[in-house]
DOLUMPA-152081 format. One record per residue (C-alpha): residue number from 0; residue in one letter; x, z negated, y. Coordinates in nm, 4 decimals, m for minus. Layout:
<rs>
<i:NUM&aa:A&east:X&up:Z&north:Y>
...
</rs>
This chain:
<rs>
<i:0&aa:X&east:10.1291&up:m9.7378&north:7.0560>
<i:1&aa:X&east:9.8736&up:m9.7217&north:7.3658>
<i:2&aa:X&east:9.9690&up:m9.9296&north:7.6665>
<i:3&aa:X&east:9.7057&up:m10.0898&north:7.8896>
<i:4&aa:X&east:9.7130&up:m9.9609&north:8.2442>
<i:5&aa:X&east:9.6059&up:m10.0779&north:8.5860>
<i:6&aa:X&east:9.2184&up:m10.0383&north:8.5117>
<i:7&aa:X&east:9.2074&up:m10.2267&north:8.1810>
<i:8&aa:X&east:9.4122&up:m10.4993&north:8.3278>
<i:9&aa:X&east:9.2215&up:m10.5079&north:8.6561>
<i:10&aa:X&east:8.8909&up:m10.5099&north:8.4557>
<i:11&aa:X&east:9.0283&up:m10.8081&north:8.2334>
<i:12&aa:X&east:9.1350&up:m11.0104&north:8.5587>
<i:13&aa:X&east:8.7679&up:m10.9559&north:8.6907>
<i:14&aa:X&east:8.6161&up:m11.0981&north:8.3729>
<i:15&aa:X&east:8.8557&up:m11.3917&north:8.3805>
<i:16&aa:X&east:8.7533&up:m11.4350&north:8.7529>
<i:17&aa:X&east:8.3967&up:m11.4467&north:8.6529>
<i:18&aa:X&east:8.4662&up:m11.6987&north:8.3542>
<i:19&aa:X&east:8.6220&up:m11.9400&north:8.5966>
<i:20&aa:X&east:8.3723&up:m11.9205&north:8.8882>
<i:21&aa:X&east:8.1865&up:m12.2309&north:8.7590>
<i:22&aa:X&east:8.5175&up:m12.4182&north:8.7059>
<i:23&aa:X&east:8.6006&up:m12.3551&north:9.0663>
<i:24&aa:X&east:8.2643&up:m12.4394&north:9.1981>
<i:25&aa:X&east:8.2826&up:m12.7756&north:9.0141>
<i:26&aa:X&east:8.6316&up:m12.8480&north:9.1376>
<i:27&aa:X&east:8.5206&up:m12.7618&north:9.4903>
<i:28&aa:X&east:8.2330&up:m13.0046&north:9.4745>
<i:29&aa:X&east:8.4464&up:m13.2704&north:9.3273>
<i:30&aa:X&east:8.7115&up:m13.2259&north:9.5997>
<i:31&aa:X&east:8.4354&up:m13.2473&north:9.8624>
<i:32&aa:X&east:8.3373&up:m13.5809&north:9.7664>
<i:33&aa:X&east:8.6193&up:m13.7634&north:9.9612>
<i:34&aa:X&east:8.9728&up:m13.7061&north:10.1107>
<i:35&aa:X&east:9.1360&up:m13.9159&north:9.8424>
<i:36&aa:X&east:8.9720&up:m13.7402&north:9.5661>
<i:37&aa:X&east:9.0856&up:m13.3876&north:9.7368>
<i:38&aa:X&east:9.4314&up:m13.5206&north:9.7636>
<i:39&aa:X&east:9.4378&up:m13.5913&north:9.4021>
<i:40&aa:X&east:9.2908&up:m13.2835&north:9.2990>
<i:41&aa:X&east:9.5011&up:m13.0501&north:9.5102>
<i:42&aa:X&east:9.7796&up:m12.9608&north:9.2275>
<i:43&aa:X&east:9.5356&up:m12.9442&north:8.9372>
<i:44&aa:X&east:9.3046&up:m12.7170&north:9.1499>
<i:45&aa:X&east:9.5893&up:m12.4902&north:9.2517>
<i:46&aa:X&east:9.7152&up:m12.4498&north:8.8890>
<i:47&aa:X&east:9.3806&up:m12.4006&north:8.7191>
<i:48&aa:X&east:9.3930&up:m12.0167&north:8.6909>
<i:49&aa:X&east:9.7437&up:m12.0217&north:8.5707>
<i:50&aa:X&east:9.6784&up:m12.2893&north:8.3265>
<i:51&aa:X&east:9.4066&up:m12.0855&north:8.1984>
<i:52&aa:X&east:9.6358&up:m11.7833&north:8.1623>
<i:53&aa:X&east:9.9205&up:m11.9617&north:8.0154>
<i:54&aa:X&east:9.7246&up:m12.1383&north:7.7692>
<i:55&aa:X&east:9.5267&up:m11.8265&north:7.6475>
<i:56&aa:X&east:9.8233&up:m11.6114&north:7.6438>
<i:57&aa:X&east:10.0459&up:m11.8452&north:7.4756>
<i:58&aa:X&east:9.7649&up:m11.9245&north:7.2147>
<i:59&aa:X&east:9.6195&up:m11.5896&north:7.1565>
<i:60&aa:X&east:9.8119&up:m11.3329&north:7.3648>
<i:61&aa:X&east:9.5124&up:m11.2687&north:7.5747>
<i:62&aa:X&east:9.2708&up:m11.4361&north:7.8123>
<i:63&aa:X&east:8.8996&up:m11.3977&north:7.7461>
<i:64&aa:X&east:8.9096&up:m11.0867&north:7.9742>
<i:65&aa:X&east:9.1692&up:m10.9303&north:7.7976>
<i:66&aa:X&east:9.0034&up:m10.9985&north:7.4733>
<i:67&aa:X&east:8.6851&up:m10.8394&north:7.6233>
<i:68&aa:X&east:8.8920&up:m10.5388&north:7.7337>
<i:69&aa:X&east:9.0670&up:m10.5025&north:7.3958>
<i:70&aa:X&east:9.4075&up:m10.5491&north:7.5172>
<i:71&aa:X&east:9.6839&up:m10.7850&north:7.4310>
<i:72&aa:X&east:10.0124&up:m10.9182&north:7.5419>
<i:73&aa:X&east:10.2996&up:m10.8819&north:7.2928>
<i:74&aa:X&east:10.6680&up:m10.9054&north:7.3074>
<i:75&aa:X&east:10.8144&up:m10.5535&north:7.4230>
<i:76&aa:X&east:11.0931&up:m10.5127&north:7.1709>
<i:77&aa:X&east:10.9047&up:m10.5522&north:6.8506>
<i:78&aa:X&east:10.5324&up:m10.5933&north:6.9557>
<i:79&aa:X&east:10.5124&up:m10.9410&north:6.8022>
<i:80&aa:X&east:10.2976&up:m11.2211&north:6.9327>
<i:81&aa:X&east:10.4049&up:m11.3963&north:7.2288>
<i:82&aa:X&east:10.4736&up:m11.7719&north:7.2560>
<i:83&aa:X&east:10.3997&up:m12.0290&north:7.5284>
<i:84&aa:X&east:10.7671&up:m11.9553&north:7.6416>
<i:85&aa:X&east:10.6885&up:m11.6004&north:7.7399>
<i:86&aa:X&east:10.3515&up:m11.7070&north:7.8672>
<i:87&aa:X&east:10.5053&up:m11.9390&north:8.1087>
<i:88&aa:X&east:10.7716&up:m11.6827&north:8.2058>
<i:89&aa:X&east:10.4849&up:m11.4212&north:8.2694>
<i:90&aa:X&east:10.3300&up:m11.6571&north:8.5375>
<i:91&aa:X&east:10.6539&up:m11.8192&north:8.6709>
<i:92&aa:X&east:10.6493&up:m11.6565&north:8.9937>
<i:93&aa:X&east:10.2930&up:m11.7301&north:9.0280>
<i:94&aa:X&east:10.3533&up:m12.0777&north:8.9579>
<i:95&aa:X&east:10.5830&up:m12.1113&north:9.2488>
<i:96&aa:X&east:10.3506&up:m11.9682&north:9.4780>
<i:97&aa:X&east:10.0651&up:m12.1891&north:9.3649>
<i:98&aa:X&east:10.3006&up:m12.4998&north:9.3888>
<i:99&aa:X&east:10.3751&up:m12.3987&north:9.7565>
<i:100&aa:X&east:10.0027&up:m12.3402&north:9.8456>
<i:101&aa:X&east:9.9244&up:m12.6745&north:9.6919>
<i:102&aa:X&east:10.1958&up:m12.8447&north:9.8984>
<i:103&aa:X&east:10.0539&up:m12.6893&north:10.2058>
<i:104&aa:X&east:9.6956&up:m12.7766&north:10.1331>
<i:105&aa:X&east:9.8065&up:m13.1485&north:10.0663>
<i:106&aa:X&east:9.9774&up:m13.1596&north:10.3980>
<i:107&aa:X&east:9.6519&up:m13.0248&north:10.5721>
<i:108&aa:X&east:9.4488&up:m13.2741&north:10.3952>
<i:109&aa:X&east:9.6673&up:m13.5661&north:10.4469>
<i:110&aa:X&east:9.7024&up:m13.4886&north:10.8233>
<i:111&aa:X&east:9.2948&up:m13.5292&north:10.8637>
<i:112&aa:X&east:9.1067&up:m13.8702&north:10.8826>
<i:113&aa:X&east:8.8403&up:m13.9200&north:10.5889>
<i:114&aa:X&east:8.5752&up:m13.8551&north:10.8388>
<i:115&aa:X&east:8.7450&up:m13.5235&north:10.9649>
<i:116&aa:X&east:8.7794&up:m13.4074&north:10.6060>
<i:117&aa:X&east:8.4223&up:m13.4871&north:10.5290>
<i:118&aa:X&east:8.2910&up:m13.3088&north:10.8345>
<i:119&aa:X&east:8.4404&up:m12.9552&north:10.7105>
<i:120&aa:X&east:8.1699&up:m12.7578&north:10.5312>
<i:121&aa:X&east:8.2621&up:m12.6434&north:10.1940>
<i:122&aa:X&east:8.2096&up:m12.2667&north:10.2923>
<i:123&aa:X&east:8.4470&up:m12.3351&north:10.5939>
<i:124&aa:X&east:8.7371&up:m12.5054&north:10.3969>
<i:125&aa:X&east:8.9139&up:m12.1971&north:10.3183>
<i:126&aa:X&east:8.9141&up:m12.0789&north:10.6778>
<i:127&aa:X&east:9.0035&up:m12.4317&north:10.8124>
<i:128&aa:X&east:9.3077&up:m12.4439&north:10.5757>
<i:129&aa:X&east:9.4278&up:m12.1090&north:10.6664>
<i:130&aa:X&east:9.4168&up:m12.1779&north:11.0357>
<i:131&aa:X&east:9.5764&up:m12.5286&north:10.9915>
<i:132&aa:X&east:9.8584&up:m12.4403&north:10.7339>
<i:133&aa:X&east:10.1981&up:m12.5040&north:10.8192>
<i:134&aa:X&east:10.3673&up:m12.2294&north:11.0065>
<i:135&aa:X&east:10.6054&up:m12.1319&north:10.7044>
<i:136&aa:X&east:10.2836&up:m12.0323&north:10.5149>
<i:137&aa:X&east:10.2746&up:m11.7254&north:10.7180>
<i:138&aa:X&east:10.6110&up:m11.6214&north:10.5383>
<i:139&aa:X&east:10.4703&up:m11.7352&north:10.2012>
<i:140&aa:X&east:10.1878&up:m11.5064&north:10.2321>
<i:141&aa:X&east:10.3951&up:m11.2328&north:10.3258>
<i:142&aa:X&east:10.6219&up:m11.2800&north:10.0204>
<i:143&aa:X&east:10.3025&up:m11.3215&north:9.7972>
<i:144&aa:X&east:10.1656&up:m11.0047&north:9.9215>
<i:145&aa:X&east:10.5064&up:m10.8319&north:9.8731>
<i:146&aa:X&east:10.5102&up:m10.9630&north:9.5122>
<i:147&aa:X&east:10.1701&up:m10.8459&north:9.4369>
<i:148&aa:X&east:10.2370&up:m10.4796&north:9.5705>
<i:149&aa:X&east:10.5715&up:m10.4733&north:9.3746>
<i:150&aa:X&east:10.3840&up:m10.5669&north:9.0622>
<i:151&aa:X&east:10.1519&up:m10.2825&north:9.1210>
<i:152&aa:X&east:10.4060&up:m10.0283&north:9.2128>
<i:153&aa:X&east:10.6328&up:m10.1199&north:8.9029>
<i:154&aa:X&east:10.3503&up:m10.1071&north:8.6538>
<i:155&aa:X&east:10.2324&up:m9.7726&north:8.7731>
<i:156&aa:X&east:10.5908&up:m9.6337&north:8.7734>
<i:157&aa:X&east:10.7221&up:m9.7096&north:8.4157>
<i:158&aa:X&east:10.5950&up:m9.5465&north:8.0857>
<i:159&aa:X&east:10.5043&up:m9.8795&north:7.9012>
<i:160&aa:X&east:10.3104&up:m9.9842&north:8.2131>
<i:161&aa:X&east:10.4882&up:m10.3204&north:8.2535>
<i:162&aa:X&east:10.4777&up:m10.5383&north:8.5793>
<i:163&aa:X&east:10.7369&up:m10.7185&north:8.7038>
<i:164&aa:X&east:10.6151&up:m11.0398&north:8.5188>
<i:165&aa:X&east:10.6231&up:m10.8314&north:8.1945>
<i:166&aa:X&east:10.9990&up:m10.7623&north:8.2439>
<i:167&aa:X&east:11.0509&up:m11.1311&north:8.3285>
<i:168&aa:X&east:10.9065&up:m11.2454&north:8.0149>
<i:169&aa:X&east:11.0023&up:m10.9502&north:7.7832>
<i:170&aa:X&east:10.6258&up:m10.8518&north:7.7324>
<i:171&aa:X&east:10.4172&up:m10.5524&north:7.7495>
<i:172&aa:X&east:10.0409&up:m10.5247&north:7.7350>
<i:173&aa:X&east:9.8991&up:m10.3044&north:7.4533>
<i:174&aa:X&east:9.5528&up:m10.1745&north:7.3515>
<i:175&aa:X&east:9.4135&up:m10.3009&north:7.0332>
</rs>
């Protein structure tokens, strides 16, 4: 059995990012139409990438990027197909981080008047949100970074190239 390492998984992630760019552009333009719509869209927007991953992994064991890179997520102990349960478990930590970011973004938007929200340029929104997020987001960003580094470190240091989320879900990524 050949296990998918960092570069195949990284390539798959890049392809998935490219696939999702039109959706994020569409969501960004919808959110820019009014403060009320932005407040309504905060949580769906924060979870879009995760929903994509959870659905595709639960349904086919691979996202479009993983399919293109010819890799697949399977159960580590018998290499059978994963279910939605394993898919949700794989992304459980990312779901928590997405929820926290969504709460922070909701707080930032809610603190603005409708006119103030509409005055922020679409390209400047990310910088504005970062500068105006609650102080506790600093610690969330550190934890998120540490999670990402530990994922990479664990993936590079074990024989089956399993990341922390693979250990949580009982999965492994294999080459087809």
